[in-house]
Backbone as CSV, one residue per row, in Angstrom:
resi,resn,N_x,N_y,N_z,CA_x,CA_y,CA_z,C_x,C_y,C_z
1,MET,29.092,16.742,11.382,29.610,15.185,11.241,28.389,14.252,11.566
2,GLY,27.753,14.862,12.696,26.041,14.138,13.015,25.395,13.920,12.129
3,PHE,25.149,14.484,11.220,24.481,14.360,9.900,24.856,13.252,9.211
4,PHE,26.013,13.111,9.032,26.481,12.117,7.910,26.307,10.901,8.694
5,GLN,26.766,10.981,10.304,26.710,9.494,11.132,25.113,9.046,11.029
6,GLU,24.036,9.934,11.076,22.589,9.625,10.923,22.443,9.221,9.918
7,PHE,22.741,9.510,8.535,22.505,9.038,7.644,23.302,7.586,7.055
8,LYS,24.247,7.395,7.669,24.953,6.490,7.940,24.452,5.179,8.327
9,ASN,23.921,5.541,9.566,22.950,4.638,10.399,21.910,3.946,9.831
10,PHE,20.990,5.068,9.136,19.728,5.197,8.161,19.943,4.239,7.203
11,ALA,21.174,4.415,6.460,21.400,3.153,5.286,21.789,1.823,6.008
12,ILE,22.395,1.610,6.850,23.139,0.575,7.284,22.010,-0.288,7.681
13,LYS,20.923,0.361,8.535,19.985,-0.455,9.163,18.826,-0.972,8.388
14,GLY,19.216,-0.602,6.951,17.951,-1.141,5.812,16.960,-0.234,5.434
15,ASN,16.764,0.898,6.261,15.875,1.645,6.036,15.839,2.005,4.496
16,MET,17.075,2.316,4.017,16.953,2.933,2.411,16.425,2.130,1.535
17,ILE,17.389,0.782,2.121,17.250,-0.203,0.924,15.685,-0.428,0.910
18,ASP,15.198,-0.933,2.066,13.678,-0.905,2.131,12.757,-0.224,1.344
19,MET,13.049,1.244,1.246,12.535,2.206,0.602,12.764,2.097,-0.829
20,ALA,13.898,1.623,-1.277,14.452,1.574,-2.736,13.550,0.448,-3.075
21,VAL,13.655,-0.780,-2.620,12.843,-1.734,-2.840,11.501,-1.821,-3.168
22,GLY,10.866,-0.815,-2.176,9.440,-0.603,-2.203,9.229,0.414,-3.235
23,ILE,9.998,1.605,-3.805,9.658,2.439,-4.728,9.889,1.960,-5.840
24,VAL,10.763,0.833,-6.059,10.851,-0.088,-7.286,9.598,-0.916,-7.798
25,ILE,9.192,-1.462,-6.746,8.002,-2.361,-6.561,6.725,-1.256,-6.946
26,GLY,6.683,-0.383,-6.314,5.534,0.507,-6.640,5.727,0.853,-7.860
27,THR,6.519,1.592,-8.291,6.667,1.942,-9.851,6.249,0.724,-11.019
28,ALA,6.789,-0.269,-10.665,6.333,-1.390,-11.622,4.968,-1.849,-11.373
29,PHE,4.534,-1.695,-10.381,2.848,-2.153,-9.844,2.122,-0.966,-10.478
30,ASN,2.512,-0.057,-10.481,2.180,1.478,-11.144,1.746,1.387,-12.522
31,ASN,3.084,0.703,-13.436,2.913,0.300,-14.814,1.997,-0.715,-14.910
32,VAL,1.713,-1.865,-14.125,0.949,-2.875,-14.519,-0.720,-2.338,-14.520
33,ILE,-0.848,-1.483,-13.077,-2.167,-1.063,-13.409,-2.639,-0.256,-14.187
34,SER,-1.498,0.947,-14.877,-1.927,1.647,-15.673,-2.465,0.845,-16.940
35,THR,-1.562,-0.205,-17.337,-1.688,-1.310,-18.832,-3.056,-1.618,-18.362
36,ILE,-3.391,-2.422,-17.159,-4.693,-2.894,-16.960,-6.059,-1.740,-17.121
37,VAL,-5.621,-0.553,-16.677,-6.779,0.024,-16.707,-6.765,0.749,-18.369
38,LYS,-5.894,0.756,-19.138,-6.038,1.690,-20.346,-6.306,0.716,-21.349
39,LYS,-5.792,-0.914,-21.074,-6.033,-1.787,-22.180,-7.239,-3.038,-21.722
40,ILE,-7.525,-2.874,-20.402,-8.324,-3.980,-20.045,-9.925,-3.386,-19.721
41,VAL,-9.750,-2.294,-18.738,-10.892,-1.839,-17.956,-11.741,-0.692,-18.885
42,MET,-10.708,0.407,-19.575,-11.274,1.388,-20.661,-12.319,0.788,-21.766
43,PRO,-11.579,-0.022,-22.698,-12.173,-0.316,-23.878,-13.692,-0.845,-23.493
44,PRO,-13.953,-1.790,-22.424,-15.284,-2.189,-22.170,-16.235,-0.507,-21.882
45,LEU,-15.502,0.052,-21.090,-16.252,1.384,-20.715,-16.383,2.069,-22.049
46,SER,-15.416,1.898,-23.076,-15.952,2.596,-24.073,-17.019,2.259,-24.625
47,LEU,-16.965,0.795,-24.841,-18.168,0.372,-25.437,-19.497,0.539,-24.741
48,LEU,-19.622,0.756,-23.517,-20.643,0.992,-22.747,-21.295,2.436,-23.226
49,THR,-20.086,3.430,-23.284,-20.572,4.788,-23.740,-20.641,4.985,-24.973
50,ASP,-20.889,4.199,-25.657,-21.167,4.402,-27.476,-19.785,4.595,-27.969
51,GLY,-18.538,4.100,-27.678,-17.344,4.321,-28.114,-16.687,5.372,-27.806
52,VAL,-17.147,6.135,-26.726,-16.385,7.497,-26.127,-15.166,6.759,-25.501
53,ASN,-14.202,7.296,-26.147,-12.640,7.208,-25.546,-12.467,8.372,-24.425
54,LEU,-12.341,8.103,-23.131,-12.084,8.945,-22.186,-10.493,9.991,-22.192
55,SER,-10.013,9.117,-22.607,-8.635,9.880,-22.801,-8.522,10.899,-23.704
56,ASN,-9.652,10.969,-24.657,-9.692,11.835,-25.489,-10.471,13.127,-25.553
57,LYS,-11.343,12.640,-24.369,-12.174,13.746,-23.673,-11.427,15.004,-23.193
58,LYS,-12.195,16.230,-23.659,-11.339,17.376,-23.313,-12.211,18.514,-23.540
59,TYR,-12.304,19.489,-22.840,-12.894,20.807,-22.878,-12.013,22.031,-23.653
60,VAL,-12.767,22.401,-24.616,-11.790,23.248,-25.443,-11.753,24.730,-24.950
61,LEU,-10.902,25.537,-24.370,-11.010,26.820,-23.818,-10.891,27.831,-25.077
62,ARG,-9.948,27.466,-26.115,-9.753,28.406,-27.480,-9.366,27.286,-28.309
63,ALA,-10.047,27.358,-29.306,-9.725,26.729,-30.557,-8.335,27.012,-31.392
64,ALA,-7.942,26.183,-31.795,-6.420,26.584,-32.470,-7.001,27.579,-33.929
65,THR,-5.967,28.166,-34.040,-5.976,29.306,-34.923,-4.554,29.024,-35.939
66,ASP,-4.225,30.103,-36.820,-3.158,29.759,-37.654,-1.708,29.994,-36.809
67,SER,-2.247,31.178,-35.525,-0.771,31.906,-34.961,-1.116,31.228,-33.752
68,ALA,-1.964,30.521,-33.190,-2.053,29.948,-31.941,-2.579,28.256,-31.830
69,GLU,-2.008,27.652,-30.829,-2.226,26.349,-30.477,-3.724,26.472,-29.636
70,GLU,-4.199,25.376,-29.741,-5.738,25.078,-29.279,-4.931,24.838,-27.302
71,VAL,-6.040,25.537,-26.757,-6.184,25.756,-25.555,-7.418,24.868,-24.727
72,THR,-7.081,23.506,-24.299,-7.804,22.535,-23.723,-7.750,21.873,-22.482
73,VAL,-8.468,21.628,-21.784,-8.534,21.150,-20.007,-8.920,19.622,-20.620
74,GLY,-7.858,18.630,-20.388,-8.055,17.422,-20.552,-8.562,16.554,-19.709
75,TYR,-9.991,16.630,-19.082,-10.513,15.932,-18.222,-10.681,14.538,-18.108
76,GLY,-10.705,13.997,-19.562,-10.737,12.562,-19.726,-9.554,11.687,-19.224
77,GLU,-8.128,12.190,-19.423,-7.375,11.801,-18.628,-7.047,11.656,-17.114
78,LEU,-7.689,12.897,-16.729,-7.962,13.059,-15.139,-8.632,11.793,-14.714
79,ILE,-9.824,11.414,-15.570,-10.670,10.388,-15.022,-10.006,9.090,-15.288
80,GLU,-9.270,8.983,-16.281,-8.574,7.679,-16.222,-7.418,7.369,-15.129
81,VAL,-6.822,8.347,-15.025,-5.358,8.505,-13.734,-6.418,8.307,-12.291
82,LEU,-7.502,8.722,-12.297,-8.487,8.426,-11.105,-8.762,7.257,-10.870
83,ILE,-9.070,6.420,-11.710,-9.540,5.298,-11.816,-8.061,4.339,-11.599
84,ASP,-6.969,4.663,-12.207,-5.517,4.298,-11.784,-5.530,4.097,-10.164
85,PHE,-5.802,5.388,-9.826,-5.499,5.664,-8.502,-6.233,4.888,-7.595
86,PHE,-7.667,4.567,-7.874,-8.752,3.847,-7.060,-8.015,2.483,-6.919
87,ILE,-7.834,1.813,-8.331,-7.542,0.509,-8.287,-6.080,0.204,-7.720
88,ILE,-5.342,1.227,-7.569,-4.197,0.958,-6.770,-4.313,0.864,-5.428
89,ALA,-5.208,2.034,-4.931,-5.199,1.846,-3.180,-6.226,0.819,-3.278
90,PHE,-7.007,0.756,-3.924,-8.053,-0.932,-3.322,-6.835,-2.002,-3.275
91,THR,-6.212,-2.130,-4.147,-5.340,-3.144,-4.157,-4.072,-3.296,-3.007
92,ILE,-3.636,-2.297,-2.854,-2.746,-2.052,-1.557,-3.489,-2.065,-0.127
93,PHE,-4.620,-1.671,-0.141,-5.613,-1.859,0.970,-5.927,-3.332,1.235
94,LEU,-6.216,-4.273,-0.029,-6.402,-5.539,0.301,-5.312,-6.413,0.719
95,VAL,-3.810,-6.077,-0.004,-2.822,-6.615,0.465,-2.253,-6.594,2.116
96,ILE,-2.486,-5.203,2.382,-1.907,-4.767,3.619,-3.105,-5.628,4.741
97,LYS,-4.389,-5.576,4.406,-5.486,-6.630,5.037,-4.981,-7.965,5.419
98,ILE,-4.505,-8.541,4.334,-4.236,-9.825,4.119,-2.701,-9.917,5.067
99,ILE,-1.971,-9.265,4.977,-0.823,-8.864,5.863,-1.289,-9.078,7.167
100,ASN,-1.872,-7.859,7.395,-2.220,-7.785,8.847,-2.941,-9.118,9.513
101,ARG,-3.494,-9.833,8.500,-4.341,-10.826,8.953,-3.464,-12.090,9.499
102,PHE,-2.202,-12.353,8.577,-1.464,-13.247,9.002,-0.402,-12.951,10.085
103,LYS,-0.244,-11.374,10.159,0.660,-11.214,11.340,-0.100,-11.272,12.590
104,LYS,-1.363,-10.960,12.627,-2.099,-11.127,13.844,-1.885,-12.806,14.229
105,LYS,-2.154,-13.416,13.287,-2.283,-15.010,13.417,-1.299,-15.570,13.840
106,SER,-0.258,-14.975,13.411,1.418,-15.533,13.714,1.779,-15.012,15.206
107,GLU,0.945,-14.040,15.702,1.406,-13.443,16.841,0.485,-13.690,18.119
108,ASP,-0.681,-14.885,17.666,-1.318,-15.307,18.746,-0.613,-16.591,19.484
109,PRO,-0.601,-16.629,20.569,0.409,-17.698,21.332,-0.522,-18.807,21.363
110,HIS,-1.680,-18.663,21.346,-2.586,-19.944,21.667,-3.100,-20.643,20.103
111,ASP,-2.542,-20.028,19.114,-3.150,-20.507,17.635,-1.663,-21.179,17.532
112,LYS,-2.014,-22.877,17.484,-0.933,-23.891,17.155,-0.840,-24.079,15.468
113,THR,-1.719,-23.454,14.789,-1.577,-23.642,12.966,-0.277,-22.999,12.604
114,VAL,-0.068,-21.867,13.099,1.039,-20.964,12.733,2.260,-20.998,13.749
115,GLU,3.398,-21.265,13.359,4.384,-21.123,14.655,4.756,-19.975,15.025
116,THR,4.380,-19.964,16.225,4.624,-18.677,16.856,5.918,-17.953,16.851
117,PRO,6.556,-16.846,16.831,7.893,-16.609,16.449,8.291,-16.527,18.166
118,LYS,9.797,-16.701,17.990,10.189,-16.640,19.344,9.907,-15.848,20.545
119,ASN,10.019,-14.509,20.180,9.926,-13.243,20.922,8.396,-13.676,21.499
120,ILE,7.525,-13.514,20.629,6.177,-13.643,21.170,6.150,-14.839,21.832
121,GLN,6.736,-16.053,21.688,6.554,-16.952,22.597,7.166,-16.503,24.114
122,LEU,8.111,-15.983,24.320,8.661,-15.431,25.226,7.973,-14.884,26.127
123,LEU,7.575,-13.895,25.645,6.605,-12.997,26.089,5.389,-13.625,26.568
124,SER,4.777,-14.460,26.054,3.635,-15.182,26.608,4.228,-15.774,27.750
125,ASN,5.212,-16.460,27.517,5.834,-17.396,28.892,5.923,-16.575,30.085
126,ILE,6.687,-15.147,29.720,6.675,-14.246,30.731,5.568,-13.855,31.449
127,GLU,4.370,-13.661,30.527,3.096,-13.057,31.081,2.266,-14.093,31.961
128,LYS,2.647,-15.303,31.738,1.954,-16.681,32.435,3.168,-16.515,33.797
129,LEU,4.101,-16.324,33.845,4.948,-16.602,34.831,4.730,-15.500,35.905
130,MET,4.270,-14.038,35.108,3.931,-12.941,36.083,2.386,-13.126,36.733
131,GLU,1.650,-14.054,35.870,0.406,-14.062,36.280,0.348,-15.148,37.635
132,GLU,1.246,-16.086,37.553,1.266,-17.300,38.513,1.886,-16.270,40.003
133,GLN,2.934,-15.629,39.372,3.713,-14.817,40.735,2.528,-13.852,41.383
134,ASN,1.832,-13.411,40.522,0.478,-12.379,41.365,-0.247,-13.148,42.194
135,THR,-0.447,-14.327,41.364,-1.431,-15.088,42.224,-0.787,-15.764,43.574
136,LEU,0.489,-16.239,43.719,1.319,-16.519,44.593,1.043,-15.593,45.936
137,LEU,1.515,-14.376,45.302,1.320,-12.731,46.395,0.137,-12.747,46.847
138,LYS,-0.884,-12.775,45.811,-2.288,-12.362,46.622,-2.807,-13.538,47.694
139,SER,-2.220,-14.742,47.442,-2.808,-15.735,48.558,-1.583,-15.720,49.886
140,LYS,-0.297,-15.161,49.409,0.117,-14.790,51.007,-0.075,-13.768,51.813
141,LYS,-0.724,-12.591,50.778,-1.346,-11.597,51.761,-2.635,-12.059,52.550
142,ASP,-3.340,-12.910,52.008,-4.520,-13.256,52.487,-4.738,-14.458,53.582
């Protein structure tokens, strides 16, 4: 019964829903980036390399015969997939960097341009009160 209760807590707290949304958005983002690479990045790259289409590049291990199919290593597709990966990784890095910048800015209690969340504001007030209490205690000792 413990496993099912743990799964129920996991699903109800929103972790599973957050993951599902992330996976759906990630899949859609992957399709967008894949299209950008294949339709926008690769054609100019093909022109720069005298019309070489990377997706068709392959190394033939055994030529096709009447009784056997051609055996090849398709390194061109690997290059396209690596380009996809680096574009996706770089884009996600930029998005996370921007999110962290906004998050750090919103958590700064002294920054008045962004409204400080209530919990951060309360913690900041507690910190000030503790500092005042420490100075009072130190002055009583002396």
